[in-house]
C-alpha positions in Angstrom: 26.4 -21.2 73.3 24.4 -20.5 70.0 22.0 -17.8 70.8 20.9 -17.6 67.1 20.0 -21.3 67.2 17.0 -20.7 69.8 14.0 -19.2 68.3 12.4 -18.2 71.6 13.7 -15.6 74.1 13.5 -15.8 78.0 10.0 -14.3 78.3 8.7 -17.3 76.4 10.2 -19.9 79.0 9.2 -17.5 81.9 5.4 -17.2 80.4 5.6 -21.0 79.9 6.4 -21.7 83.6 3.7 -19.4 84.6 1.3 -21.0 82.7 1.9 -24.3 83.8 1.1 -23.4 87.2 -1.8 -20.9 86.9 -4.5 -23.5 86.1 -5.8 -21.9 83.2 -4.5 -24.1 80.7 -5.4 -27.4 80.4 -2.3 -28.4 78.4 -0.5 -29.7 81.7 -3.4 -31.2 83.5 -3.4 -34.9 83.8 -0.8 -37.4 82.5 -1.9 -38.2 79.1 -4.1 -36.9 76.2 -6.3 -39.7 76.8 -7.1 -38.6 80.4 -7.6 -34.9 79.1 -10.2 -36.1 76.7 -12.0 -38.2 79.5 -12.6 -35.2 81.6 -12.9 -32.8 78.7 -10.1 -30.6 79.9 -9.7 -28.6 76.6 -13.2 -27.8 76.6 -12.9 -26.2 80.1 -9.6 -24.3 79.5 -7.4 -22.8 77.2 -4.3 -24.4 75.3 -0.9 -22.9 76.2 0.3 -23.4 72.4 -2.5 -21.4 71.1 -1.8 -18.4 73.3 1.9 -18.8 72.9 1.5 -18.8 69.0 -1.0 -15.9 69.1 1.6 -13.7 70.7 4.6 -15.2 69.0 6.1 -11.7 68.2 6.9 -11.0 71.7 8.5 -14.4 72.4 10.7 -14.5 69.4 14.5 -14.0 69.8 16.0 -11.1 67.7 19.1 -13.1 67.5 17.4 -16.5 66.1 18.7 -17.3 62.6 17.1 -20.4 61.3 19.7 -20.8 58.8 22.5 -21.1 61.6 20.7 -24.2 63.1 21.3 -26.3 59.9 24.2 -28.6 59.7 25.3 -28.1 63.2 26.0 -31.2 65.4 23.3 -31.6 68.2 
C-alpha cells in the first residue's frame, strides 16, 4: 500500500530467508541469546545483520522515502 514506507526491497527478504536456512549465520540458531552465548555460536558463525548492513546498497528500495513514514497511522 505504501511502497515508499519500506526501506528494503524484495531481494532483502529473499536473502534473509535464504540465510535463515543455510546454516552459515548464527543469528537464527538456538532459542535465545543466552543459548547462543553458551555454545559460542557467534564465534563459529557469521551475523546475518553484519552481512546485510555491509551490502545495504543492493537491498535498499529506490522508492523508499523516510519522510513519508512520519505521521502515518500504523
